[in-house]
C-alpha positions as CSV (number, residue, x, y, z in Angstrom):
1,X,-10.0,40.5,-40.0
2,X,-6.7,38.6,-39.5
3,X,-6.7,34.9,-40.4
4,X,-6.1,32.7,-37.4
5,X,-4.0,29.5,-38.0
6,X,-2.8,26.8,-35.7
7,X,0.5,25.3,-36.4
8,X,0.5,21.8,-34.8
9,X,4.2,21.2,-35.7
10,X,5.3,24.3,-33.7
11,X,3.1,23.5,-30.8
12,X,4.4,19.9,-30.6
13,X,8.1,21.3,-30.9
14,X,7.6,24.0,-28.3
15,X,6.0,21.6,-25.8
16,X,7.7,18.3,-26.5
17,X,10.7,19.1,-28.7
18,X,9.5,17.0,-31.7
19,X,7.9,17.6,-35.0
20,X,4.9,15.7,-36.2
21,X,4.5,14.9,-39.9
22,X,1.0,15.8,-41.0
23,X,-0.6,14.3,-44.1
24,X,-3.3,16.2,-46.0
25,X,-5.2,13.9,-48.4
26,X,-5.6,16.7,-50.9
27,X,-1.9,17.2,-51.0
28,X,-1.4,13.8,-52.8
29,X,0.5,10.7,-51.8
30,X,3.3,10.7,-49.3
31,X,6.9,10.4,-50.7
32,X,8.5,7.0,-50.6
33,X,11.0,8.0,-47.9
34,X,9.7,10.1,-45.0
35,X,11.8,11.3,-42.1
36,X,10.3,10.4,-38.7
37,X,11.9,13.4,-37.2
38,X,14.6,13.9,-34.5
39,X,13.6,12.0,-31.4
40,X,17.1,12.1,-29.9
41,X,16.2,14.5,-27.3
42,X,13.4,12.5,-25.8
43,X,14.3,10.8,-22.6
44,X,12.9,7.3,-22.1
45,X,11.6,6.4,-18.8
46,X,11.8,2.6,-18.0
47,X,8.8,0.8,-16.6
48,X,8.6,0.2,-12.8
49,X,9.6,-3.4,-12.4
50,X,7.1,-5.7,-10.7
51,X,7.7,-7.3,-7.3
52,X,6.7,-10.7,-8.4
53,X,3.9,-12.6,-10.2
54,X,0.5,-13.7,-9.2
55,X,-0.9,-17.3,-9.6
56,X,-2.0,-16.2,-13.1
57,X,1.4,-15.0,-14.0
58,X,0.4,-11.2,-14.0
59,X,2.9,-8.7,-12.3
60,X,2.3,-7.8,-8.7
61,X,3.2,-4.4,-7.4
62,X,3.7,-3.4,-3.8
63,X,3.1,-6.8,-2.0
64,X,2.7,-6.8,1.8
65,X,4.7,-9.1,4.1
66,X,4.6,-9.7,7.8
67,X,7.8,-11.0,9.4
68,X,7.7,-13.8,11.9
69,X,8.7,-13.1,15.5
70,X,8.2,-13.8,19.2
71,X,5.9,-12.3,21.8
72,X,5.6,-12.8,25.6
73,X,2.5,-14.1,27.2
74,X,1.4,-15.5,30.5
75,X,0.7,-19.3,31.0
76,X,0.1,-21.4,33.9
77,X,3.1,-23.7,34.5
78,X,2.3,-26.1,37.3
79,X,-0.4,-23.8,38.5
80,X,1.9,-20.8,38.6
81,X,1.5,-17.8,36.1
82,X,4.7,-17.7,34.2
83,X,5.9,-15.6,31.4
84,X,6.7,-17.6,28.3
85,X,7.9,-16.8,24.8
86,X,5.7,-17.9,21.8
87,X,6.9,-17.9,18.2
88,X,4.7,-16.9,15.3
89,X,5.1,-17.5,11.6
90,X,5.6,-14.8,9.0
91,X,2.7,-14.1,6.5
92,X,2.7,-13.1,2.9
93,X,-0.6,-11.4,2.0
94,X,-2.1,-12.6,-1.3
95,X,-1.4,-10.8,-4.6
96,X,-5.0,-9.5,-4.6
97,X,-4.3,-7.3,-1.5
98,X,-5.0,-3.6,-1.6
99,X,-4.0,-1.1,1.2
100,X,-5.6,2.3,2.0
101,X,-3.6,4.6,4.2
102,X,-5.1,7.4,6.3
103,X,-3.6,9.7,8.9
104,X,-4.9,12.7,10.8
105,X,-3.3,15.4,12.9
106,X,-3.9,15.9,16.6
107,X,-4.8,19.6,16.8
108,X,-6.0,21.6,19.8
109,X,-8.4,24.3,18.8
110,X,-9.1,27.3,21.0
111,X,-12.0,29.5,20.4
112,X,-11.4,33.3,20.9
113,X,-14.4,35.5,21.7
114,X,-15.1,37.8,18.9
115,X,-12.8,36.2,16.4
116,X,-14.1,34.3,13.3
117,X,-11.5,31.6,13.5
118,X,-10.0,29.5,16.2
119,X,-6.5,29.5,17.4
120,X,-4.9,26.1,16.3
121,X,-1.9,24.5,17.9
122,X,-0.4,21.4,16.3
123,X,0.4,18.9,19.0
124,X,1.4,15.8,17.1
125,X,0.7,13.4,14.3
126,X,-1.8,10.6,14.9
127,X,-1.1,6.9,14.0
128,X,-1.5,5.8,10.5
129,X,-4.8,3.8,10.0
130,X,-4.4,1.1,7.4
131,X,-7.2,-0.9,5.7
132,X,-6.0,-4.1,4.2
133,X,-8.4,-5.8,1.8
134,X,-8.0,-8.9,-0.4
135,X,-9.2,-12.3,-1.5
136,X,-8.1,-15.6,-0.2
137,X,-8.1,-18.5,-2.7
138,X,-7.8,-22.2,-2.4
139,X,-6.1,-24.6,-4.7
140,X,-6.2,-23.2,-8.2
141,X,-8.6,-25.2,-10.5
142,X,-10.7,-26.6,-7.6
143,X,-13.9,-25.6,-5.9
144,X,-12.6,-26.1,-2.4
145,X,-12.9,-23.5,0.3
146,X,-9.5,-22.0,1.4
147,X,-9.5,-23.5,4.9
148,X,-5.8,-23.4,5.3
149,X,-5.5,-19.8,4.1
150,X,-8.3,-18.6,6.3
151,X,-6.7,-20.3,9.4
152,X,-3.3,-18.7,8.6
153,X,-4.9,-15.2,8.4
154,X,-6.8,-15.9,11.7
155,X,-3.5,-17.0,13.5
156,X,-1.9,-13.8,12.3
157,X,-4.7,-11.6,13.5
158,X,-4.7,-13.3,16.9
159,X,-1.0,-12.6,17.6
160,X,-1.1,-10.2,20.7
161,X,1.8,-8.0,19.7
162,X,2.8,-5.4,17.1
163,X,3.8,-7.1,13.8
164,X,6.7,-6.1,11.6
165,X,5.5,-5.2,8.2
166,X,7.2,-4.4,5.0
167,X,6.0,-3.2,1.6
168,X,6.6,-0.4,-0.9
169,X,4.1,2.1,0.5
170,X,4.7,1.0,4.1
171,X,8.5,1.7,3.6
172,X,7.8,5.1,1.9
173,X,5.5,6.2,4.7
174,X,7.8,5.0,7.5
175,X,5.5,2.4,8.8
176,X,7.5,-0.5,10.3
177,X,5.0,-2.1,12.7
178,X,1.3,-2.7,12.7
179,X,-1.2,-3.6,15.4
180,X,-4.1,-5.4,13.9
181,X,-7.5,-4.3,15.3
182,X,-10.3,-5.7,13.2
183,X,-10.8,-8.7,10.9
184,X,-13.9,-8.9,8.6
185,X,-14.6,-12.1,6.7
186,X,-17.8,-11.7,4.6
187,X,-19.4,-14.7,2.8
188,X,-20.2,-14.7,-0.9
189,X,-23.4,-16.0,-2.1
190,X,-23.0,-18.9,-4.5
191,X,-19.2,-19.0,-4.3
192,X,-17.3,-21.1,-2.0
193,X,-13.6,-21.3,-3.3
194,X,-12.7,-17.8,-2.4
195,X,-12.9,-15.8,0.8
196,X,-12.8,-11.9,0.9
197,X,-11.2,-10.3,3.8
198,X,-10.7,-6.9,5.2
199,X,-8.4,-5.9,8.1
200,X,-7.9,-2.6,9.9
201,X,-4.7,-1.8,11.6
202,X,-2.8,1.1,13.3
203,X,0.9,1.9,12.9
204,X,3.0,1.4,16.0
205,X,6.3,2.9,17.0
206,X,8.1,0.9,19.9
207,X,9.1,3.1,22.8
208,X,12.5,2.5,24.4
209,X,12.6,3.2,28.1
210,X,16.0,3.8,29.5
211,X,16.7,3.3,33.2
212,X,18.8,6.0,34.8
213,X,20.9,4.9,37.6
214,X,20.7,7.2,40.7
215,X,23.9,8.3,42.2
216,X,24.4,7.2,45.8
């Protein structure tokens, strides 16, 4: 029966282009000078730089920002309903924020009598559904409830308009605007200086309507 041997050096070289120096204790001590091998063909990939730091100084990746803007609303001016412009502030989500993205397809399925499968016709892509979760904190080093932070998040949620959003994953997925649909603020038993939150939102694409002048 033929003897089966595994050459780790050849495997490493064939897969990674480098040799590994193996030391067998029964072979005696290693020489004074040992070559580490030729690593010149290995390409080094630089780390993905962070997008800022948290309050603790840890790197933050893919933060989420909401730009400020203006929306139109109706208000009573001297008893007359009038359209007015209202400005709202931008919002930077805390560094603890995590986002989950989900999207489905709008597909019409037609059953065919006698067939094992349905006939499927792709109509369009549905909106992105985004779940945004995080934790609001008050002043570091204190046990004070984050009143200001919660109020700012509430003000953002109550804006009756699509919000311009930016962030690494949002940009990659082509999401430029969000409509906030739900806000959840659960309480934590025995803890008062932080407030978890969860928001659900849908992507929005503004529609441009062009008026066509009729020829007289």
